[in-house]
C-alpha positions in Angstrom: 157.4 -43.9 48.9 155.2 -46.9 49.4 152.8 -47.8 46.5 149.3 -49.5 46.8 146.8 -50.7 44.6 143.1 -51.5 45.5 140.8 -54.0 44.0 137.0 -54.0 44.9 133.9 -54.3 42.7 132.1 -51.8 44.9 133.2 -48.3 44.2 132.3 -46.9 47.6 134.7 -49.5 49.3 137.6 -48.8 46.9 137.2 -45.1 47.6 136.8 -45.7 51.4 139.9 -47.8 51.5 141.8 -45.2 49.6 140.8 -42.5 51.9 142.1 -44.4 55.0 145.7 -44.7 53.0 145.6 -40.8 52.5 144.8 -40.1 56.1 147.4 -42.5 57.3 150.5 -41.0 56.0 151.9 -39.1 53.1 154.2 -41.9 52.7 151.5 -43.9 50.6 150.9 -43.3 47.0 147.5 -45.1 45.5 148.7 -46.1 42.0 145.3 -47.6 41.1 141.7 -48.5 42.0 140.5 -51.4 39.9 136.9 -53.2 39.8 138.2 -56.7 39.1 141.3 -58.7 39.2 142.2 -59.0 35.5 142.8 -55.1 35.3 144.9 -55.0 38.4 146.9 -58.0 37.1 147.7 -56.1 34.0 148.9 -53.1 35.9 151.1 -55.0 38.2 152.9 -56.6 35.3 153.7 -53.2 34.0 154.4 -51.6 37.2 156.8 -53.4 39.4 157.2 -50.5 41.8 153.8 -51.7 43.4 154.7 -52.9 46.9 151.3 -53.7 48.5 147.9 -55.2 47.0 144.6 -54.8 48.9 141.8 -56.8 47.2 138.3 -58.3 47.8 137.6 -62.0 47.4 134.3 -62.0 45.4 134.3 -60.1 42.4 132.9 -60.7 38.7 135.0 -62.1 36.0 138.3 -62.4 38.0 138.2 -62.9 41.6 140.5 -62.1 44.5 141.9 -65.7 44.8 142.6 -65.9 41.2 144.4 -62.7 41.3 146.4 -64.0 44.3 147.4 -67.1 42.5 148.6 -65.0 39.5 150.6 -62.7 41.6 152.5 -65.2 43.4 153.7 -66.8 40.1 155.9 -63.7 39.6 156.1 -62.1 42.7 156.4 -64.2 46.1 157.1 -61.4 48.6 154.6 -58.6 48.0 152.2 -58.3 50.9 148.8 -59.0 50.0 145.6 -58.0 52.2 142.2 -59.6 51.7 139.1 -57.7 52.4 135.9 -59.5 52.1 132.1 -58.7 53.0 131.7 -62.4 54.1 132.9 -64.6 56.9 134.9 -66.7 54.3 137.8 -67.6 56.4 138.1 -70.7 54.6 138.8 -68.8 51.4 141.7 -67.0 53.3 143.0 -70.3 54.5 143.4 -71.3 50.8 145.4 -68.2 50.3 147.7 -69.0 53.0 149.9 -70.9 50.9 150.3 -67.8 48.8 151.3 -65.9 52.0 148.4 -63.5 52.5 149.4 -60.7 55.1 146.0 -60.2 56.5 142.2 -61.1 56.1 139.8 -58.3 57.1 136.1 -58.5 57.1 133.9 -55.3 55.9 132.8 -53.1 57.1 136.5 -52.1 57.6 137.1 -49.8 60.5 139.5 -47.1 59.9 141.3 -47.5 63.1 141.6 -51.3 62.4 142.8 -50.7 58.9 145.3 -48.0 60.0 146.8 -50.6 62.3 147.4 -52.9 59.4 149.0 -50.3 57.3 151.4 -49.7 60.2 152.1 -53.5 60.3 152.7 -53.6 56.5 155.2 -50.7 57.1 157.2 -52.7 59.8 156.9 -55.8 57.7 158.9 -53.9 55.0 161.7 -53.3 57.6 162.0 -57.1 58.4 165.0 -57.2 56.0 166.9 -54.5 58.2 168.1 -55.0 61.8 165.0 -54.4 63.8 167.0 -52.8 66.6 167.4 -49.8 64.6 163.7 -49.1 64.7 161.5 -48.0 67.5 159.5 -51.3 67.8 157.8 -52.7 70.9 158.5 -56.0 72.1 155.1 -57.2 71.0 155.4 -55.5 67.6 158.8 -57.4 67.3 157.4 -60.8 68.2 154.5 -60.2 66.0 156.6 -59.8 62.8 159.1 -62.5 63.7 156.0 -64.9 63.9 154.9 -63.7 60.4 158.5 -64.2 59.2 158.7 -67.7 60.7 155.3 -68.7 58.9 156.5 -67.3 55.6 159.9 -68.9 55.9 158.2 -72.4 56.7 155.8 -71.9 53.8 158.1 -70.7 51.3 161.3 -72.6 52.4 163.2 -70.1 50.7 166.9 -69.6 51.7 166.7 -65.6 51.7 163.7 -65.8 54.1 165.5 -68.3 56.4 168.6 -66.4 56.5 166.8 -63.1 57.4 165.1 -65.2 60.2 168.4 -66.6 61.5 169.9 -63.1 61.4 167.2 -61.9 63.7 167.2 -64.9 66.1 171.1 -64.9 66.4 171.6 -68.8 65.6 171.2 -71.2 62.7 168.4 -73.7 62.6 170.2 -77.0 61.7 171.0 -79.2 64.7 168.6 -77.0 66.9 165.7 -78.4 69.1 162.3 -77.8 67.9 159.8 -77.8 70.8 156.2 -77.3 69.6 153.2 -76.8 72.1 149.6 -76.6 71.5 146.3 -77.4 73.4 142.5 -77.5 73.2 140.3 -74.7 72.1 140.5 -73.1 75.7 144.2 -73.0 75.2 143.9 -71.4 71.6 141.8 -68.8 73.0 144.4 -67.6 75.6 147.6 -68.1 73.4 149.0 -64.5 73.8 148.8 -64.9 77.5 151.4 -67.7 77.6 154.3 -66.0 75.6 156.3 -64.8 78.6 156.1 -68.0 80.4 157.3 -69.9 77.5 160.1 -67.3 76.7 161.4 -67.5 80.3 161.3 -71.2 80.2 163.4 -71.3 76.8 165.9 -68.8 78.4 166.3 -71.1 81.4 167.6 -73.9 79.1 169.7 -72.1 76.4 170.6 -68.5 75.8 170.3 -69.3 72.3 166.4 -69.5 72.0 163.3 -67.9 70.3 159.8 -68.5 70.7 157.4 -68.3 67.9 153.6 -68.4 67.3 152.7 -70.4 64.3 149.4 -69.4 62.6 147.9 -68.6 66.2 147.8 -72.3 67.0 151.2 -73.8 67.9 153.9 -72.4 70.0 157.4 -73.4 68.4 160.4 -72.9 70.8 163.6 -73.2 69.2 166.7 -74.0 71.2 170.4 -74.3 70.3 172.6 -76.0 72.8 175.1 -78.5 72.2 174.9 -80.7 75.5 171.1 -80.8 75.5 169.5 -84.2 75.1 166.0 -85.3 74.7 165.6 -87.0 78.1 166.7 -83.8 79.9 164.4 -81.6 77.5 161.4 -83.9 78.2 162.0 -83.7 81.8 162.0 -79.8 81.7 159.0 -79.8 79.5 157.0 -81.9 82.1 157.8 -79.5 84.6 156.7 -76.7 82.4 153.4 -78.4 81.7 152.6 -78.7 85.5 152.4 -74.9 85.5 149.4 -75.0 83.3 145.7 -75.9 84.0 145.2 -79.5 83.0 142.1 -78.6 81.6 144.0 -76.9 78.8 145.2 -80.6 77.5 148.6 -79.0 76.4 150.8 -81.4 74.5 154.2 -81.2 73.2 156.3 -82.5 70.4 160.1 -82.7 70.4 162.4 -82.9 67.3 166.1 -82.5 67.0 167.1 -81.2 63.6 170.1 -82.6 61.9 172.6 -80.6 59.7 170.6 -81.6 56.4 167.1 -80.8 57.7 165.4 -77.6 56.1 163.5 -75.4 58.3 160.2 -76.7 56.8 161.2 -80.2 57.3 162.3 -79.8 60.9 159.1 -77.8 61.8 156.8 -80.5 60.4 158.8 -83.3 62.1 158.1 -81.5 65.3 154.3 -81.4 64.2 154.5 -85.1 63.6 155.8 -85.8 67.0 153.1 -83.3 68.4 150.2 -85.1 66.6 151.1 -88.4 68.2 148.9 -87.0 71.0 146.1 -88.2 68.8 146.8 -91.8 69.5 148.3 -91.5 72.9 147.3 -89.1 75.7 150.8 -88.9 76.9 151.4 -85.0 76.7 155.0 -85.2 75.5 156.1 -87.1 72.3 159.7 -87.2 71.0 159.9 -87.5 67.2 160.9 -91.0 66.0 160.6 -92.6 62.7 157.4 -94.6 62.0 157.0 -97.8 59.9 154.9 -97.0 56.9 151.1 -98.0 57.3 149.0 -99.6 54.5 146.3 -97.3 53.1 142.8 -98.7 53.7 141.8 -99.4 50.2 138.7 -101.4 51.0 137.4 -98.8 53.1 138.2 -96.0 50.6 136.3 -97.9 47.8 133.5 -98.6 50.1 133.1 -94.8 50.9 133.2 -94.1 47.2 130.4 -96.6 46.6 128.3 -95.4 49.3 128.8 -91.8 48.2 127.7 -92.8 44.5 124.8 -94.6 46.0 123.8 -91.5 48.0 123.4 -93.5 51.2 124.1 -91.2 54.1 124.0 -93.8 57.0 126.1 -96.1 55.0 128.6 -93.4 54.1 128.8 -92.3 57.9 129.5 -95.8 58.5 132.4 -95.8 56.0 133.7 -92.8 57.7 133.6 -94.4 61.0 135.4 -97.4 59.8 138.2 -95.1 58.3 138.7 -93.3 61.6 138.8 -96.6 63.4 141.6 -97.8 61.0 143.4 -94.6 61.9 143.2 -95.3 65.6 144.5 -98.7 65.2 147.1 -98.0 62.7 148.3 -94.8 64.1 149.8 -93.3 60.9 152.4 -90.5 61.0 151.2 -86.9 60.5 152.5 -87.0 57.0 150.5 -90.2 56.2 147.3 -89.1 57.7 147.4 -85.8 56.1 147.9 -87.9 52.6 145.1 -90.1 53.7 142.7 -87.4 54.4 143.7 -85.7 51.0 142.6 -88.9 49.3 139.3 -89.0 51.2 138.5 -85.4 50.5 139.4 -85.7 46.8 136.8 -88.2 46.2 134.3 -86.3 48.3 135.0 -83.3 46.1 134.8 -85.3 42.9 131.3 -86.7 43.9 130.2 -82.9 44.6 131.5 -81.9 41.2 129.5 -84.9 39.5 126.4 -83.8 41.4 126.9 -80.2 40.7 127.2 -79.3 44.6 128.4 -75.7 45.2 131.8 -75.4 46.8 130.3 -73.5 49.6 129.0 -76.8 51.1 132.2 -78.3 51.5 135.1 -75.8 51.3 135.3 -75.0 55.0 135.8 -78.3 55.8 138.3 -79.5 53.1 140.3 -76.3 53.8 140.5 -77.2 57.5 141.5 -80.6 56.8 144.6 -79.4 55.0 146.0 -78.2 58.3 146.1 -81.0 60.8 147.4 -78.9 63.5 144.0 -77.3 63.6 142.9 -80.4 65.5 143.6 -81.6 68.9 142.1 -85.1 68.7 140.8 -87.6 66.2 137.5 -87.1 67.3 137.6 -83.5 66.1 138.8 -84.8 62.6 136.0 -87.4 62.5 133.5 -84.6 63.3 134.8 -82.3 60.5 134.3 -85.2 57.9 130.8 -86.2 59.1 129.8 -82.6 59.2 131.1 -82.3 55.7 129.2 -85.4 54.5 126.1 -84.3 56.1 126.2 -80.8 54.6 126.7 -82.3 51.0 123.8 -84.9 51.6 121.5 -82.1 52.7 122.4 -80.0 49.6 121.8 -83.1 47.3 118.4 -83.6 49.0 117.6 -79.9 48.6 118.6 -80.1 44.7 116.5 -83.2 44.5 113.5 -81.5 46.0 113.9 -78.4 43.8 114.4 -80.7 40.6 111.4 -82.7 41.6 109.1 -79.8 42.2 110.0 -78.4 38.6 109.2 -81.8 37.2 106.1 -82.3 39.0 105.0 -78.8 37.8 105.9 -79.8 34.1 103.9 -83.0 34.2 100.9 -81.0 35.6 101.2 -78.5 32.9 101.5 -81.3 30.2 98.5 -83.0 31.5 96.2 -80.0 31.6 97.4 -79.3 27.9 96.7 -82.9 26.7 93.8 -83.9 28.9 91.9 -84.6 25.9 94.2 -87.3 24.7 94.7 -91.0 25.8 97.6 -90.5 28.2 99.7 -93.5 29.8 102.4 -93.4 32.5 104.7 -95.0 29.9 104.1 -92.0 27.5 104.7 -89.6 30.3 108.0 -91.4 31.1 109.3 -91.3 27.8 108.3 -87.5 27.2 110.1 -86.5 30.4 113.2 -89.0 30.2 112.4 -90.9 33.2 111.4 -94.2 34.2 107.6 -94.2 34.5 107.8 -95.9 38.0 110.1 -93.3 39.2 107.9 -90.6 37.9 104.9 -92.0 39.4 106.8 -92.2 42.9 108.0 -88.6 42.6 104.7 -87.1 41.6 102.8 -88.9 44.5 105.4 -88.0 47.0 105.0 -84.1 45.9 101.3 -83.8 45.5 99.8 -86.7 47.4 98.0 -87.9 44.4 98.7 -90.6 41.8 99.2 -89.2 38.4 95.9 -90.8 37.2 94.1 -89.2 40.1 95.5 -85.9 39.3 94.4 -86.2 35.5 90.9 -87.4 36.5 90.7 -84.2 38.9 91.5 -81.8 36.2 89.2 -83.5 33.6 86.3 -83.4 35.9 87.2 -79.7 36.9 87.1 -78.9 33.3 83.9 -80.7 32.8 82.3 -78.5 35.4 83.3 -75.3 33.6 82.1 -76.6 30.4 78.6 -77.7 32.0 78.1 -74.4 33.5 79.5 -72.1 30.9 78.6 -73.7 27.6 75.6 -75.6 25.9 77.4 -78.4 24.9 76.3 -81.8 24.8 77.3 -84.4 27.5 79.0 -86.5 25.0 80.9 -83.5 23.4 82.1 -82.4 26.9 83.0 -86.3 27.3 85.2 -86.1 24.2 86.7 -82.7 24.9 88.2 -83.9 28.3 89.5 -87.2 27.1 86.9 -89.7 27.7 85.8 -92.1 25.0 82.8 -93.5 26.6 80.1 -91.1 27.8 78.7 -93.9 30.1 82.3 -94.0 31.8 82.4 -90.3 32.2 78.9 -89.9 33.9 79.8 -92.6 36.3 83.2 -91.1 37.3 81.8 -87.6 37.5 79.0 -88.9 39.8 81.5 -90.7 42.0 83.6 -87.6 42.5 81.1 -84.7 42.4 78.1 -86.7 44.0 75.7 -85.9 41.2 75.5 -86.7 37.4 76.6 -84.1 34.8 73.1 -83.2 33.8 72.0 -82.6 37.4 75.2 -80.6 37.9 74.3 -78.3 35.2 70.8 -78.0 36.3 71.7 -76.9 39.8 74.2 -74.2 38.6 72.4 -72.9 35.6 68.9 -72.8 36.9 
């Protein structure tokens, strides 16, 4: 019997998912339906028999990502399915490090989710010889891809041994051949597997083809008499079979007996990403000298962010990317550099109270350099993130300024009979009076003095029509000390004297 718990703050959604499980197979038992992550976590700690978690992302109190993080501290293997009503794939990417099994958008189609349940059942069998089960070739490939990704992410011996058992050979001293291409290539990935499998079989009987994160094909080859020159020549012949418009590039790495699977794979990625600097489509891994981190550019970017200067901040990004092009850092270095850049951007956002939604998609994408096919794409991501942040800052500034202007207008109306100066207003609202004057003028098209005069004259009109008060009394009530000055200003603005105005509108 398989045990599942479902977490979603919407009761209708919880019940709907539960119904799909009930209709799928009697082999599933729903152990609990929970409205937030804290309740589910408490249950999991007391019921280790649960072997599948289905959770929403956005929930009050304790969201899905927090739940996943807590689960993985105690259980690194239980499959977790994320279901969300929002296209928040950036959040799913963040959960990749915790081995999320699937990310599904609401509304959930029963047929789609039924297929996912089947995938989970097959996943449970991965520790057993797959030949004992009636799986299609595509299902076999799909779940070995999943196991490969998990083995790299966790780098755990148990996972790697299961993977080696299925492949039939060990990974130390194997050849790692990685291939990727542009967005057109990525959109057709599944069409190329048969070609790559045939290519691998032609080189070695001990081989396997994996698709990593639906982005990179990794061909593992085990053959003693294989050398990099021969392999490069064979890869060149392979690439000739593809449309040049796909911009396919390859990275080659030969692991040694001390390499972990994770290190070997990412060494292959490092060779692959040399395509960023040289458009030679095939790169063989080689040790690279360390590059000096551009501290002056980094500090300038910090300075321009603090100064809220968009054009200068963009220029700092361009300078950073030009430095990358000139120095050509390795995958590991570039990844580290981008982490430093994104961290100061995130810190700036935190200081400015910018919501994470403005930058999370970009920062998560930059965590996985294999998402990119060129430095120009990386540069575009950083610039888009910067523009999104500055746009939000401008929006918040406009909102803050609008509230400030409203408060000033209310204060002036309530205190129009007092002797009000710009300096007084600056002290009252905690802002430099010059800045306050500029904000007010930009928002209203009037200076503060012009607005104060306007509301005083407006109130004087009401008093002239609706009361029998004397001119000097009205003058005092609206904040003027000299009746002659009041009469002069009234005539300048209205076109007639206060006495004439009263006569026109009361006779």
